[in-house]
C-alpha positions in Angstrom: 0.0 0.0 0.0 2.8 2.4 0.9 4.6 1.6 -2.4 1.5 2.4 -4.4 1.0 5.7 -2.6 4.6 6.6 -3.3 4.1 5.8 -7.0 0.9 7.9 -7.2 2.3 10.9 -5.3 3.9 13.5 -7.6 7.5 14.2 -7.2 8.6 17.3 -5.4 8.6 20.4 -7.7 6.4 18.8 -10.3 2.7 19.2 -11.1 -0.2 16.9 -10.4 0.6 14.9 -13.4 4.2 14.3 -12.2 5.7 16.4 -15.0 7.6 19.6 -14.8 5.1 21.4 -17.1 3.3 22.7 -14.1 6.4 24.6 -13.0 6.4 26.7 -16.3 4.2 29.5 -14.9 6.5 29.9 -11.9 9.5 30.0 -14.2 7.8 32.7 -16.3 7.0 34.7 -13.2 10.6 34.4 -12.0 11.8 35.7 -15.4 9.5 38.7 -15.1 10.9 39.8 -11.8 14.2 41.2 -13.1 12.3 43.2 -15.8 9.9 44.6 -13.2 12.8 45.4 -11.0 14.6 47.3 -13.8 11.4 49.1 -14.7 10.8 50.0 -11.0 14.3 51.4 -10.8 13.8 53.6 -13.9 10.5 54.9 -12.5 12.1 55.8 -9.2 15.0 57.4 -10.9 12.7 59.6 -13.0 10.8 60.5 -9.8 14.1 61.4 -8.1 15.1 63.7 -11.0 11.7 65.4 -11.0 11.8 65.8 -7.2 15.3 67.4 -7.5 14.1 69.8 -10.2 11.1 70.7 -8.0 13.3 71.4 -5.0 15.6 73.5 -7.2 12.7 75.7 -8.4 11.1 75.8 -4.9 14.3 77.2 -3.4 14.7 79.6 -6.2 11.2 80.9 -5.6 11.5 81.1 -1.8 15.2 81.6 -1.2 16.9 85.0 -0.8 18.2 86.5 -4.0 21.6 87.4 -2.4 21.8 84.3 -0.3 22.6 84.5 3.4 26.0 85.6 4.6 27.4 85.5 8.2 30.3 87.7 9.3 30.4 89.8 6.1 32.2 93.1 6.5 30.9 96.1 4.6 33.0 97.2 1.7 35.1 94.0 1.6 34.2 91.7 -1.3 34.2 88.0 -0.5 34.2 88.4 3.3 31.9 86.3 5.4 30.6 82.7 5.2 27.8 82.0 2.8 25.3 79.6 4.4 22.6 79.8 1.7 23.4 80.1 -2.1 22.0 83.0 -4.1 18.8 82.5 -6.1 19.3 85.2 -8.8 19.0 84.2 -12.4 22.7 84.5 -12.8 23.5 82.1 -10.0 20.5 79.7 -10.3 18.9 79.6 -13.8 15.6 77.9 -14.2 15.5 74.2 -15.0 13.9 74.8 -18.3 16.5 77.4 -19.2 19.3 74.9 -18.6 17.4 72.3 -20.7 16.9 74.7 -23.6 20.5 75.8 -23.5 21.7 72.2 -24.2 20.1 72.1 -27.6 21.3 75.6 -28.6 24.7 76.2 -30.4 27.7 76.3 -28.1 28.7 79.7 -29.6 27.3 82.3 -31.9 29.8 81.3 -34.6 28.2 80.0 -37.9 28.1 76.2 -38.0 28.7 75.8 -34.2 27.6 72.5 -32.8 24.8 72.3 -30.2 26.1 72.5 -26.6 24.7 69.0 -25.9 26.8 67.5 -28.7 29.9 69.2 -27.5 29.3 67.9 -24.0 28.7 64.4 -25.3 31.9 64.4 -27.3 33.9 65.6 -24.3 32.2 63.1 -22.0 33.2 60.3 -24.4 36.8 61.4 -24.2 36.7 61.5 -20.4 34.9 58.2 -20.3 37.7 56.5 -22.2 40.3 58.0 -20.0 38.4 57.1 -16.8 38.0 53.5 -18.1 41.7 53.2 -18.6 42.4 54.6 -15.2 39.8 52.3 -13.6 41.3 49.3 -15.3 44.9 50.2 -14.3 43.7 50.9 -10.8 41.9 47.6 -10.6 45.0 45.7 -11.8 47.4 47.5 -9.4 44.9 47.2 -6.5 44.3 43.5 -7.0 48.0 42.8 -7.4 48.7 44.6 -4.1 45.9 42.6 -2.5 47.4 39.3 -3.7 50.8 40.4 -2.4 49.5 41.3 1.0 47.5 38.0 1.1 50.5 35.8 0.3 53.1 37.6 2.4 51.9 38.7 5.8 55.0 41.0 6.3 54.0 42.8 3.0 50.5 43.5 4.5 52.1 45.1 7.6 54.5 47.1 5.4 52.3 48.0 2.4 48.8 48.6 3.8 49.7 51.7 5.9 51.3 53.3 2.8 48.3 52.4 0.7 46.1 54.2 3.2 48.5 57.1 3.5 48.6 57.6 -0.2 45.0 58.8 -0.2 45.8 61.7 2.1 47.9 63.5 -0.6 45.9 66.4 -2.1 45.0 65.7 -5.8 45.5 69.3 -6.8 49.1 69.2 -5.7 49.8 65.7 -7.1 48.5 66.4 -10.6 51.2 68.9 -11.7 54.0 66.7 -10.2 52.8 63.7 -12.2 52.7 65.7 -15.4 56.2 67.1 -14.7 57.7 63.7 -14.0 56.0 62.1 -17.0 57.3 64.8 -19.3 60.9 63.9 -18.4 60.5 60.3 -19.4 62.3 59.5 -22.6 62.2 56.1 -24.4 63.2 56.5 -28.0 60.4 58.1 -29.9 58.0 57.9 -26.9 56.6 61.2 -25.7 54.5 61.7 -22.6 51.1 63.1 -23.5 48.9 65.1 -21.1 46.1 62.4 -21.2 48.5 59.9 -19.7 48.9 62.1 -16.6 45.1 62.0 -16.3 45.1 58.2 -16.6 47.7 57.9 -13.9 45.8 60.2 -11.5 42.5 58.4 -12.2 44.2 55.0 -11.4 45.8 56.5 -8.3 42.3 57.2 -6.9 40.9 53.9 -8.2 43.4 51.4 -6.8 42.8 52.1 -3.1 39.3 50.7 -2.7 40.2 47.7 -4.8 43.3 46.9 -2.8 41.5 47.2 0.5 38.2 45.5 -0.6 40.0 42.7 -2.4 42.2 42.0 0.6 39.2 41.9 2.9 37.4 39.6 0.5 40.3 37.2 0.0 40.8 36.9 3.7 37.0 36.3 4.3 36.9 32.5 4.1 36.8 30.8 7.5 39.8 28.9 8.9 37.9 25.6 8.6 37.4 26.1 4.9 41.0 26.9 4.3 42.0 23.8 6.4 39.6 21.7 4.3 41.3 22.8 1.1 44.7 21.9 2.6 43.4 18.5 3.6 42.6 17.9 -0.1 46.3 18.8 -0.8 45.1 22.0 -2.7 47.9 24.4 -3.3 47.9 28.2 -2.8 46.7 29.0 -6.3 44.0 26.3 -6.3 42.7 27.6 -2.9 42.8 31.1 -4.4 40.7 30.2 -7.4 38.3 27.7 -5.9 37.7 29.3 -2.5 39.1 32.8 -2.0 38.1 34.5 -5.3 34.4 33.4 -5.1 34.3 34.4 -1.4 35.7 37.9 -2.3 32.9 38.7 -4.8 30.6 40.4 -2.2 33.6 42.6 -1.1 35.0 43.2 -4.5 31.8 44.5 -6.2 31.4 47.5 -3.8 35.1 48.2 -4.2 34.8 48.2 -8.0 31.9 50.5 -7.8 33.8 52.9 -5.6 36.8 52.7 -7.8 34.7 53.6 -10.8 33.4 56.7 -9.1 36.9 57.7 -8.0 38.2 57.2 -11.5 35.6 59.6 -12.9 36.3 62.2 -10.2 40.0 61.8 -10.7 39.6 62.2 -14.4 37.5 65.4 -14.2 39.8 67.0 -11.6 43.0 66.0 -13.4 41.8 67.4 -16.7 41.5 70.7 -15.0 44.8 70.5 -13.1 47.1 69.3 -16.0 45.4 71.4 -18.7 44.1 68.5 -20.8 41.8 69.8 -23.5 38.9 67.8 -25.0 37.5 66.3 -21.8 34.5 67.1 -19.7 36.7 68.6 -16.9 38.3 71.2 -19.2 34.9 72.0 -20.7 33.6 72.8 -17.2 36.4 75.3 -16.7 35.9 76.8 -20.2 32.2 77.3 -19.9 32.5 78.7 -16.3 34.1 81.8 -17.9 30.8 82.6 -19.7 28.7 82.2 -16.5 28.2 86.0 -16.1 26.8 86.4 -19.7 25.3 82.9 -20.2 24.5 81.5 -16.8 22.8 78.3 -18.1 25.8 77.3 -20.2 28.2 76.0 -17.4 25.5 73.6 -16.1 25.5 71.5 -19.3 29.0 70.0 -18.7 28.2 69.5 -15.0 25.2 67.4 -16.0 27.5 65.6 -18.5 29.9 64.7 -15.6 26.9 63.4 -13.6 25.8 61.2 -16.5 29.4 60.1 -16.9 29.4 58.9 -13.3 26.1 57.1 -13.8 27.5 55.3 -16.9 30.5 54.1 -14.8 28.2 52.9 -12.1 26.0 51.1 -14.6 29.0 49.3 -16.1 30.0 48.0 -12.7 26.4 46.9 -12.1 26.6 44.8 -15.3 29.9 43.4 -14.1 28.3 42.6 -10.8 25.5 40.7 -12.5 28.2 38.6 -14.3 30.1 37.9 -11.2 27.2 37.0 -8.9 26.8 33.4 -10.2 30.4 32.7 -9.3 29.8 33.6 -5.7 29.8 30.5 -3.4 27.3 30.6 -0.6 26.8 28.2 2.3 23.6 26.3 2.5 22.3 24.7 5.7 
């Protein structure tokens, strides 16, 4: 009787007929969840942008035209501390004015490109430089993490200097890197200004990768490492089979922070070293026209924001690729 009941009872995870066809609706519902999640994220992103624009216009309507200064001395320009920004049309143009300026020509010269196109071209240049800096920073940071993982003395000696390196002001470091690079001579090789920008971007990007990768590679418990040793697994086998999968939850935030640092380093370095063609230099060039064209400087600023979002989106795609390789414990 028991055997008959076991034969009649459907297997776990199958339908009443004992076939996996009944699981098809659940599979389809599971496939829709990522799409709904992406659509929900886009909706909330659009709501956030609309809310930010509404706050901008609300403050422009209610805020003081000259802002709010504390400790200002009469007759001395620039004295005092400004706690609230000015709301004049020159300091805070309307949202629709900034949007309309993007589609207008960048200058009054005949055949001038629209400002949005100029910003896009500059953003693409900066994106390529930031990507190179991010990649170089990831390679250097991960190499340092492997060195500190394999040699404990190296961790004690290198990690403090890795942390100390981020205390150096970027504004002071950029001209030094350009000066040192210009002195390099290898045959016909000549140091270009964009190379200095790449070095500075990688300088900011390597730190979170080195710290996050080291933390992730050291995350496996001792019992797991001892188990690999009991199987006669060497250091590299343990690294690939155990430590790398375990480091994914720590590595993804580090890569995201490194991407943001690379973008910031690229924009600041373009201004510091005088590299023309990127979004950072364009911000500086359009700021000169702020008095006569107050909406113009905001276009490259928005371009830099979009550049950061693109970098974050790339890391999100990379995280989606790395997630299946993560090993999780099951009870």
